[in-house]
C-alpha positions in Angstrom: 120.5 -2.0 -31.7 119.2 1.2 -33.2 121.7 0.9 -36.1 120.4 -2.7 -36.9 116.8 -1.4 -36.8 117.7 1.5 -39.1 119.4 -0.9 -41.5 116.3 -3.2 -41.7 114.0 -0.2 -42.4 116.4 0.9 -45.2 116.4 -2.6 -46.8 112.6 -2.7 -46.7 112.4 0.8 -48.3 114.8 -0.3 -51.1 112.9 -3.5 -51.7 109.6 -1.6 -51.8 111.0 0.9 -54.2 112.3 -1.9 -56.5 108.9 -3.7 -56.5 107.1 -0.4 -57.2 109.4 0.4 -60.2 109.0 -3.2 -61.5 105.2 -3.0 -61.3 105.2 0.4 -63.1 107.5 -1.0 -65.8 105.4 -4.1 -66.2 102.3 -2.0 -66.4 103.9 0.3 -69.1 104.9 -2.7 -71.1 101.5 -4.2 -71.0 99.7 -1.0 -71.9 98.5 -1.3 -75.5 99.3 1.5 -77.9 96.6 4.0 -78.5 94.9 4.3 -82.0 92.9 7.0 -83.7 91.0 6.9 -87.1 90.2 9.7 -89.5 87.9 9.2 -92.5 87.2 11.6 -95.3 85.9 11.6 -98.9 82.3 10.5 -98.6 79.6 12.8 -99.9 77.7 12.4 -96.6 79.4 13.3 -93.4 77.4 10.5 -91.6 79.2 7.8 -93.7 82.6 9.2 -92.8 81.7 9.2 -89.1 80.0 5.8 -89.0 82.7 4.1 -91.0 85.4 5.6 -88.7 83.6 4.4 -85.6 83.2 0.9 -86.9 86.8 0.7 -88.1 88.1 2.0 -84.8 86.0 -0.7 -83.0 87.4 -3.4 -85.3 91.0 -2.2 -84.6 90.5 -2.1 -80.8 88.8 -5.5 -80.8 92.0 -7.0 -82.2 93.7 -6.4 -78.8 96.7 -4.7 -80.4 95.5 -1.2 -79.9 93.3 0.8 -77.5 91.2 3.9 -78.3 92.5 7.3 -77.5 90.8 9.1 -74.6 89.0 11.9 -76.4 88.3 10.9 -80.0 85.6 13.7 -80.3 88.2 16.4 -79.5 90.6 14.9 -82.1 87.9 15.0 -84.9 86.7 18.4 -83.8 90.2 19.8 -84.2 90.5 18.4 -87.7 87.1 19.6 -88.7 88.6 23.1 -88.7 91.1 22.0 -91.4 89.0 19.8 -93.8 91.9 19.6 -96.3 94.6 18.5 -93.9 97.2 16.1 -95.3 98.3 12.9 -93.7 101.2 14.5 -91.8 98.9 17.1 -90.3 96.4 14.4 -89.3 99.2 12.3 -87.7 100.4 15.4 -85.7 96.9 16.1 -84.4 96.5 12.4 -83.4 99.8 12.5 -81.6 98.7 15.6 -79.6 95.6 13.6 -78.4 97.7 10.6 -77.2 97.6 8.3 -80.3 100.6 6.1 -81.1 99.2 5.2 -84.5 96.5 6.8 -86.7 94.6 5.2 -89.6 94.0 7.7 -92.4 91.1 6.6 -94.6 90.0 8.1 -97.9 86.7 7.2 -99.6 86.4 7.7 -103.4 83.0 7.0 -105.0 83.4 5.2 -108.3 80.4 3.9 -110.4 78.1 3.8 -107.4 80.6 2.0 -105.1 83.5 3.2 -103.0 87.2 2.6 -103.3 88.4 2.7 -99.7 92.1 3.3 -99.2 93.8 3.3 -95.8 97.3 4.1 -94.4 98.4 3.1 -90.9 100.8 5.8 -89.8 103.0 5.8 -86.7 102.7 9.3 -85.2 106.1 9.5 -83.6 108.0 9.5 -86.9 105.2 9.7 -89.5 106.2 6.3 -91.0 103.6 4.4 -93.0 103.4 1.0 -91.4 100.8 -0.6 -93.7 98.5 0.3 -96.6 95.3 -1.4 -97.7 92.5 -0.9 -100.2 89.0 -2.3 -100.3 86.3 -1.8 -103.0 82.8 -1.9 -101.5 79.3 -0.8 -101.9 78.3 1.2 -98.8 74.5 1.1 -99.0 73.7 -0.2 -95.5 75.2 -0.5 -92.0 76.0 -4.1 -92.7 78.1 -2.9 -95.7 80.0 -0.5 -93.4 80.6 -3.2 -90.9 81.9 -5.7 -93.5 84.1 -3.1 -95.1 85.6 -1.9 -91.8 86.2 -5.5 -90.6 88.0 -6.4 -93.8 90.1 -3.2 -93.8 91.2 -3.8 -90.2 92.2 -7.4 -91.0 94.3 -6.3 -93.9 96.0 -3.5 -91.9 96.7 -5.6 -88.9 97.6 -8.8 -90.8 94.7 -10.7 -89.2 92.6 -13.5 -90.8 90.1 -12.1 -93.2 86.4 -12.3 -92.2 84.5 -15.3 -93.6 83.1 -13.2 -96.4 85.0 -10.4 -97.9 82.7 -9.6 -100.8 79.7 -7.3 -100.6 76.4 -8.9 -99.7 74.1 -9.8 -102.6 71.0 -7.6 -103.1 67.9 -8.8 -101.4 66.2 -9.4 -104.7 69.0 -11.6 -106.0 68.5 -15.4 -105.7 70.8 -17.2 -103.4 73.0 -19.7 -105.2 73.2 -23.2 -103.7 76.4 -23.9 -101.8 79.1 -25.5 -103.9 81.1 -28.6 -103.0 84.8 -28.2 -102.8 85.1 -30.3 -106.0 82.7 -28.1 -107.9 84.4 -24.9 -106.7 87.8 -26.2 -107.7 86.5 -27.2 -111.1 85.3 -23.7 -111.9 88.8 -22.4 -112.7 90.4 -23.9 -115.8 94.0 -23.0 -116.6 94.1 -22.2 -120.2 97.8 -21.4 -119.8 100.0 -21.5 -116.7 102.3 -18.6 -115.8 105.5 -18.3 -113.8 105.0 -16.3 -110.6 108.6 -15.2 -110.6 108.2 -13.8 -114.1 105.2 -11.8 -113.0 106.9 -10.4 -110.0 110.0 -9.4 -112.0 108.0 -7.6 -114.6 105.8 -5.8 -112.1 108.8 -4.8 -110.0 110.6 -3.2 -112.9 107.6 -2.1 -115.1 105.2 -0.6 -112.6 107.5 2.2 -111.3 108.7 3.2 -114.7 105.1 3.2 -116.1 104.0 5.4 -113.3 106.8 7.9 -114.0 106.1 7.9 -117.7 102.4 8.5 -117.2 103.0 11.3 -114.7 105.3 13.0 -117.1 102.7 12.7 -119.9 100.1 14.1 -117.6 102.3 17.1 -116.8 102.9 17.7 -120.5 99.2 17.4 -121.4 98.3 19.9 -118.6 100.9 22.4 -119.9 99.5 22.1 -123.4 96.0 22.5 -122.2 96.9 25.7 -120.3 98.9 27.2 -123.2 97.2 29.3 -125.9 99.2 27.3 -128.5 98.0 23.9 -127.3 95.4 21.9 -129.1 91.9 22.5 -127.7 91.0 18.9 -127.2 89.1 17.5 -124.3 91.4 16.3 -121.6 90.6 13.5 -119.1 90.4 14.0 -115.4 94.0 13.6 -114.1 93.2 10.6 -111.8 91.3 8.8 -114.6 94.1 9.5 -117.0 96.7 8.1 -114.6 94.7 4.9 -114.0 94.1 4.3 -117.7 97.6 5.1 -118.8 99.3 3.0 -116.1 97.0 0.0 -116.3 97.1 -0.1 -120.1 100.9 -0.1 -119.9 101.1 -2.8 -117.3 98.7 -5.1 -119.1 101.2 -5.6 -121.9 103.8 -6.6 -119.5 101.8 -9.4 -117.7 102.6 -13.0 -118.8 99.9 -15.0 -120.5 97.4 -16.4 -118.0 98.0 -13.7 -115.3 95.5 -11.1 -116.6 93.4 -11.3 -113.4 96.4 -10.0 -111.4 95.8 -6.6 -112.8 93.3 -6.0 -110.0 95.8 -5.9 -107.1 97.9 -3.6 -109.3 95.0 -1.2 -109.8 94.2 -1.3 -106.1 97.8 -0.4 -105.2 97.7 2.4 -107.8 94.5 3.8 -106.2 96.3 4.0 -102.8 99.1 6.1 -104.4 96.7 8.4 -106.2 94.7 8.9 -103.1 97.9 9.8 -101.2 98.5 12.5 -103.8 95.0 13.8 -103.8 93.7 16.9 -102.1 90.0 17.4 -101.6 89.2 14.4 -103.8 91.2 15.7 -106.8 94.7 14.6 -107.8 97.4 17.1 -106.9 100.0 16.8 -109.6 102.6 18.5 -107.4 102.2 15.8 -104.8 102.2 12.9 -107.3 105.9 12.7 -107.8 106.5 12.5 -104.0 103.8 9.8 -103.6 105.5 7.8 -106.4 108.9 8.2 -104.9 107.8 7.1 -101.4 105.7 4.1 -102.5 106.7 0.7 -101.2 106.6 -1.7 -104.2 107.1 -4.6 -101.8 103.5 -4.2 -100.5 102.2 -4.9 -104.0 104.6 -7.8 -104.6 103.5 -9.4 -101.3 99.9 -9.1 -102.3 100.6 -10.7 -105.6 102.4 -13.6 -103.9 99.6 -14.1 -101.5 97.0 -14.2 -104.3 99.2 -16.7 -106.2 99.6 -19.0 -103.2 96.1 -20.5 -103.9 96.3 -20.2 -107.7 96.7 -23.5 -109.5 97.7 -21.7 -112.6 100.8 -20.1 -111.0 104.1 -22.0 -111.0 107.1 -21.2 -108.9 110.0 -21.7 -111.3 113.4 -19.9 -111.6 113.2 -16.8 -113.9 116.0 -14.8 -115.4 114.9 -11.5 -116.9 116.2 -11.0 -120.5 119.1 -8.7 -121.0 117.9 -5.2 -122.1 119.3 -4.1 -125.5 121.6 -1.0 -125.3 119.3 0.9 -127.6 116.1 0.3 -125.5 116.1 3.8 -124.2 116.5 5.3 -127.7 113.8 2.9 -129.0 111.4 4.0 -126.2 112.0 7.6 -126.8 111.6 7.1 -130.5 108.2 5.6 -129.9 107.3 8.8 -128.0 108.0 10.8 -131.1 111.4 12.4 -130.2 113.6 13.1 -133.2 117.4 13.1 -132.9 117.7 16.0 -135.4 115.1 18.7 -136.2 114.9 22.2 -137.6 113.2 25.3 -136.2 112.2 28.7 -137.5 112.5 31.7 -135.2 111.4 35.3 -135.5 110.7 38.2 -133.2 111.7 41.6 -131.8 114.5 42.7 -129.5 115.6 45.7 -127.5 119.2 46.6 -127.9 121.5 49.2 -126.4 125.2 50.0 -126.2 127.2 49.8 -123.0 130.0 52.4 -123.1 133.3 52.9 -121.3 134.8 56.4 -121.6 138.5 57.2 -121.2 139.1 61.0 -121.3 140.8 64.0 -119.8 138.3 64.3 -117.0 138.6 60.7 -115.8 137.1 57.3 -116.7 133.4 56.8 -116.8 130.9 54.2 -118.0 127.3 54.2 -118.8 124.4 52.9 -121.0 122.9 54.5 -124.0 119.2 54.2 -124.7 117.7 51.1 -126.1 116.2 50.7 -129.6 113.7 48.3 -131.1 115.0 45.8 -133.7 114.0 42.7 -135.5 115.5 39.2 -135.7 114.8 36.0 -137.5 116.6 32.8 -138.4 117.0 29.0 -138.5 118.0 26.5 -135.8 119.3 22.9 -136.0 118.4 20.9 -132.8 120.3 17.7 -132.0 118.9 15.6 -129.1 121.4 13.0 -127.7 118.9 12.5 -124.9 115.3 13.7 -124.1 116.6 16.2 -121.6 119.9 17.3 -123.2 120.0 19.1 -126.6 122.7 20.8 -128.8 121.5 23.7 -130.8 123.2 25.4 -133.8 121.8 28.4 -135.5 122.1 31.3 -137.9 120.2 34.6 -137.3 119.8 38.0 -138.8 119.6 40.6 -136.0 119.5 44.3 -135.5 121.4 46.0 -132.7 122.3 49.5 -131.7 120.9 52.4 -129.6 118.2 55.0 -129.8 120.8 57.8 -129.2 122.0 59.1 -132.6 119.7 56.5 -134.2 122.5 53.9 -134.4 121.4 50.6 -135.9 123.8 47.8 -136.8 122.9 44.8 -138.9 124.5 41.5 -138.0 124.5 37.9 -139.3 124.8 36.0 -136.0 126.1 32.4 -135.8 125.4 30.1 -132.8 128.1 27.5 -133.2 126.9 25.4 -130.3 124.4 26.1 -127.5 123.9 23.6 -124.6 120.2 23.3 -124.0 118.5 21.4 -121.1 114.9 20.5 -121.5 112.5 19.5 -118.7 109.0 18.6 -120.1 108.1 21.7 -122.1 110.6 24.0 -120.4 113.9 24.7 -122.1 117.0 26.6 -120.8 120.3 27.0 -122.6 123.5 29.0 -123.2 126.4 29.2 -125.5 128.7 31.6 -127.5 127.7 33.7 -130.5 129.7 35.2 -133.3 128.1 38.2 -135.1 129.3 39.5 -138.5 128.4 43.2 -139.1 127.0 43.7 -142.6 125.9 47.3 -142.2 126.5 50.0 -139.6 127.1 53.8 -139.3 130.9 54.0 -139.7 131.1 57.1 -137.5 130.2 55.0 -134.5 130.7 51.3 -135.3 133.9 50.0 -136.7 134.4 46.4 -135.7 133.1 43.8 -138.2 132.9 41.1 -135.6 130.8 40.9 -132.4 131.5 38.0 -130.0 129.6 37.3 -126.8 127.4 34.9 -124.7 123.9 34.0 -125.6 121.4 32.7 -122.9 118.0 31.3 -123.7 114.7 30.6 -121.8 111.7 29.1 -123.6 108.9 26.6 -123.9 108.3 24.0 -126.6 104.5 23.6 -126.8 103.8 20.9 -129.3 105.3 22.2 -132.6 105.4 25.8 -131.4 108.1 27.6 -129.5 107.9 30.8 -127.4 111.0 32.2 -125.6 113.4 35.0 -124.7 117.1 35.4 -125.1 119.9 37.7 -124.0 123.1 38.6 -126.0 126.0 39.8 -123.8 128.7 41.3 -126.1 132.3 40.9 -125.1 134.0 42.7 -128.0 134.5 46.5 -128.3 132.7 47.6 -131.5 133.4 51.3 -131.2 134.9 53.6 -133.9 134.9 56.7 -131.5 138.0 58.0 -129.9 138.1 57.4 -126.1 135.0 55.2 -126.2 134.5 51.4 -126.0 131.0 50.2 -127.1 129.6 46.7 -126.2 126.3 45.3 -127.5 123.6 44.3 -125.1 120.4 42.7 -126.5 117.2 41.4 -124.9 115.0 39.5 -127.4 111.6 37.8 -127.6 110.7 35.3 -130.3 108.2 32.8 -131.5 108.9 29.8 -133.6 107.9 26.6 -135.3 109.6 23.3 -134.7 109.7 21.3 -137.9 
């Protein structure tokens, strides 16, 4: 009897434990994820805080997310690091219990604000969604309208009834239009193929971004160089917008000019992601370009075209690219396949010696001496980053000990040169023919070795350094082997 009673109590306990675990599991599944919002960029701190509160309210009103427990502590922690990047913000949000964080940047342009937002999952720092809204923020109603529209775009919710800024109080209110009148406003001067637009943006936008970022890096290098042209340079973010948009406009099919606006908005999101303290950080730009999701832009273009009577959905086959397209593109940028260059400068040369004598074998270095060098180079460029250089130089070598100076005509049969923007690095063999030397010390007529080069091509000017490492014994002294070692610095002009 006691055993049956014990068995019934055990069954009741197991059933209770099962129901308790089920209830806990159901509660955990129904618990909405926690969200946090961080806003920066406005000149007035009150705008940042007010907009953040309204956006967080709009996000939580959707029912998809709940507010974190202590939002004030989250913002207080970040106020100690005003220039924190997106990953640092996401880490701070995670520590305060947020599953997702909305990072918002406000950029003031011509009296209005370009508002970019990224919805980031704090567990793996993945960007779930990006959105951009252009608004005038002159009143609390403007803040509310902008936050509602931004939340709708981030959470894929229906847009508010009005997604454009309210008209000024002094502006007359236009009478409502009938559907027929509204539809008649847009006249299709020429229809365009949506698939052609998508194809050209998919291929053209990333390449245009990379070309413009490379041009920006080159312009900044020229501006910082004493040899660069002293011309006024545009602010980096303004340069990127103008360069990219001008290039994309030429790729759009006729009738699709108004689709440049979504492209510009998407570009602003990328530039804001690569900005620090409101200014474009060129070091972060390549990373932001590499991590962008072009599908977000394509989806926005398709959504815009869904209600566009001028857009047709027809098959489109991109034309085959000619084999010489890369060369044509580089030719337009001004790169020559073959060019000449003049070089001149000074060098410090010494002799490395091996001694074989009665008291054992020794080695050492004689003192360096100052010399001159000048010559002519032929540069062949099969690609923008890979060059072949051939040259002939007059160069003085020797040592300060015993005032030894040798005069060489040096040939560079082929030097492999790799060029990255303005920076150049290269190496190859050299052959030196001695035309004059003190016979008591130097006997060999030929010096053979390795030549290594580091330099910068700044416009038509060149500044660099080289090192000759001799491999041939040039000594005329008994029990001695001499090897030339030369470190040189030169300036040049690229013709």
